[in-house]
N, C-alpha and C positions, 0 to 999 in steps of 0.2 A: 643782233642787237649792240650798238657800239657802246660800250660801258666805261667812263672814266672812273679810275679807282685811284684816289689820293691816299699815301701812305702805303704803297701797293708793295713797296720791298720790305716792310715791318712783319714780324711775325704773323699775325693772322692776315694782313694784306696778303704776303706771298701767297699763302696755302689757297686763298680766296680765287687770286688771280689763275693759278692753276687750274681750280674748279672751272673757271668763267672760260678759259680757253678750250678746255677739255669739253665743256658744252656747246663749242661754235661759236661763242662771242667775240666779237672785234674790242680789243682792249687797249685802253690808253692809261697810261700810268704816271703818276706825279708822285715826286719823293725828293725829298733834299739832303735825304741821308743822315739828318741829325741824330736820329736813333737806328739805324739801319745801314746795310752795305751793298753797294752795287754788285757784289757776289751773287746777292740772292735774286735778283733779275737775270743775269746768265744763267742760273741753275732752273728758273722757270723754264726758260727757253730749251735748255737741254733736254728737261722733264717730259715738256709738251711737245717738242719737236716743231714749233710755233712762234710767230713772231708777233710784236706789238709794238706800238708807239710808246716812248719813255721821254718826259721832260722831268730835268731836274730843276726842283722849283719850291720854293715855300710858297703853301695855299695863301697865305697873307698877300702876295704880289697878284693884285687884281689885274694891272697891265699884262703879267704873265699868262693869267687863268685864260684873259680875254682872246690871247693868240692861240691857246690849244681850243677853244670854242668856234674859232674862226677857220680853224686848221681841220676841223674834223667833227663831222656830225653827230656829236653824243646825243644819245636816246635817254641815258640814264646815269647816276653819281653813286657810288658807295664810297661814303668819307669814314675813312680811319685816322686820318692824319691827325695828330696832335701828341701831346706827354699824356703819360699815363702811370706814374709812380707815385702811388699815395702818400710815402716818406718825404721823397723830393717836395711834393707840392705843399706838406707843412712846412718845408724849409724855405723854399722859394714861391711863396702862393702868387706875388705879381706876374711871373714868368707865365703860371699856368693860366689864371686867368686873361692874360693878354694873348698866349698861343691858342687854347682851345677855345675862346670865345670868339676872338678876330679871326680865327682862320674858317670857322663855321658860318660867320657873319659874311663874309668875303665871298665865300664859294656861294651860300644863298644868294647872295644880290647879283653874282654874274651869271648864275643859272636863271634866275628870273629874267635877267637882260636879254639872253641867248632863247627862251621859251623853252625851257628844260625844266620840269617839274615833278620828275620823279627822282626820290631818294632815300639810300638807306643810309642809318644814322647808327653809327658805333658809339651804344651806350655801355651802361655797366650796372651790375647790382649794388654796387655802392651806393647809388641813388635811394636804396632803402634803410642805408642808416644802421640804428640798431634794432634788428626787427623785433616787433611785439610777439610774433609767433610766427612759425613754419609749417610745412611749406609757403613761400611768397608767391603770390599772385601779382598780375599786373596793378590790382586796384589796391593790392597793401599800402600800406602807409609809407611814404618817402620821408626823407630828412637826413640828407648827407652829413658826414660826420669830420670830412677834409678838405680842402680846397680842390683837389682833383674831382671828389663825389660831388661839390658844389658846381665846378663847371659842367658836368655831365648833366645837373638835373635843372640848372638854368637854361642849356641848350634844348633840352626837351620841352621846357615851355616856349622858347623861342619857335621851336619847329611847331607847335601846337597852334600856337597863335598865327603862326603863316599860313598853315594849313586853313584854319579858320577864316582868312581874311579872302583867300584865292581858292575856290574850287578847283581850280587846275592842279592844284597840289596833291601831289600822293606820297607822301613820307611812312616809311618804316623806323622805327626805333625798336635796337634790339639789344636788352640789357643782357649783355654776357656773365654768366657766373665763371668759374676758374678754369681759362684755357689753359690745357697742357698736351703733351704729346708731340710729334711730327710726322711730316710726310714719310710714306711706309718706304721711299727709297734711302732713307736715309740722307738725303743732300739737302733739303731746308729743313728748319726747325727752329726753336728759339733761340737769341743770339743777345743775349744783355749787354748793354755797356757797364762795364764793370762787376762788383759785386752784384749777383743778381738781387731784386726784390721780393721775386715770388719763390713757392717752395720747389717746384720740381727743377727748375734749372739748378737751384742749388743743391738739392739732393745730387742731380746728375752731376754737378762739380765736383760735390765730394768723392762722388765715385768713381771719377776719372784721375783724381788726384790733383786737381787744380785748386780744391780749396780744403782746409785741414777739417773742419766740422760743421754740422747743422747746427743751429741755435733755435730751439723751440722754445716757443714763447708760452709760456705756463702749460701747467699739467693740473689745475686744480680747478677746471670749468666742469659741468655737470654732464660729462660724455662719458662714451664708453670707455675709455682710459685718461680721462682728464685733459685731453689734447684738443684744440678747437677742431670744430667739422665743418666743412666745406664741399659744395659743389663741384667736383670736377668734370670738365667737358673735353673729349677730344677734340683738338684745332681743326681736323677735318670734316668732323659734323660740324662745328660753328660754321666752318666755311661754305659748306653746305646749306645752312641756314641762310645763309644770306642770299643765296641763288633761289630759294623757295620766297622769300621775302620779295625779292626784285620781281619775278614772275607774276605774286600777286597785287604786285603795284600797276600791272598791265591793265588791269581790270578793277581795279579799286582805288579811288582817291579819298583823300582825308588823311586822318593819322592813325597808326596803326603802332600799338606797342607789345612786344615778346618778350618773353624770357627765355633764353636759350641756356639749357642745363640738361643736367642728365634725370634731375628729379629725387638724387639721393645723396647723401653725405658720406663722407671718408674722414676720418681723422688723421692729424698728421701723423702718428705714428702707425696707422695703417697705410699710409702712402709709403711711408720708410719702409715698411714689411716686405709690401709688393715689390718696391723696387729693389730691395736686397735679392729676393727669390727670382727677379726676371734677370738681373744683372751678375748674381754670384759675387757682389760686392759687399762687405760691411759698411755700413753708414756711420761714422762716428756723430753723436749728436749730443748734446748736452742741454740742460733744462734751465733756463733763465726766465726772468719775469716778466708777466702778462705785458703786452704794451698797451698804453692809453688808446680807447677806443676800439679794442678788439672784442669781438663776442663769441659765445660757447659754438654758435650752430647756425649756419645759413646755408639752406639749400631752396631748390626752385619747384614751383609747382608750372610744369610745361604744358597743360593741358591747350591753353589757348593756341600755341605755336603748333601742337600735333593736328588740333581740329581744322584750324583755318589755312595753316601753311602745309598740311600735310608732310610735316618733317617730325622725326624722333631721331634721337643720338642713338645711334647703333652700336659704338665701339665703347668696349668696358675698360675697368681699371688696368687691366692685364694688357690691353694693346696700348692702352696710353703709356705705361711703362717701358713697353719693348720699343715702341716706336722712339721715345725720348732716349732710351739707352742705344738704340742702333744711331740715331743721329749725333749724340754726345762721343759716344766710343769712335766715330767716324772722324768727328771734328772736334777732337778736344778743346781748341781753341776757337771754335764757332768759325766765322767766315773771317777772324782778323788776320789771319796767315795767308788770306788771298789778297 
């Protein structure tokens, strides 16, 4: 099957591209490198020993997208492209609303024009806002607390309305929890621009000596050690979830929403300790004030994905830390030096 992947050079996108190629799919990748590097695509080819089409393009460029659909018999789309940093979205909300909303609207309009109605959409657990109870199911109350989460929640509604308007559409909305880890080869992994926004790349950059210490936001939550608890999922498990969702869309139209997580939470300090054990490095950290909007505990109920997709996260926290350390220690500056 010919699959168009937007944002295919990014962290989750690059790992999903590997899984698609290894499953025998034809791949067409779109990326504008605003939050990724060409080196990732080079390494996907190296790891899979397979070629694929690539277009350097912003998804808001409708004429450019139309050229791709003219040149390839695309059968389905996996849509990763977009901005994704919660803190940044608070600082520059207009950019987030424009980029995330418009890119998805342009993509769907172009897909519809060319008769392509199978879409896997990259959403986020941020759509649950401040949970009233855990674990979170797909029917849990939603209500984002930042512009990034609002864009995901608004787009989920757009996609539900789209599927309701035309029975040809089959759309899977995947609500990610906290992706960490890297490809087992150590050749591709998370490569954030500037100071990392997420916990694991921050820890690994402290371990490799790139950053001085980790800031832990709050140690007075009602948790095992006072620090926030989150559901961390290995990025390869997450990537495989996209293939399962794609496969199910071949026989199921309409809208389908799935949580992708492990179903258990780890505190910040538990992650720090696990990473120290794997890396042999001491992770310096300091406790600072809570961040506005942060919550104590958030983890998924993945029963629906387990049953309907036949998918389950199989990699544990040890593998997540091992693979992250292999990536970071082999690539202390990520792709930046290439």
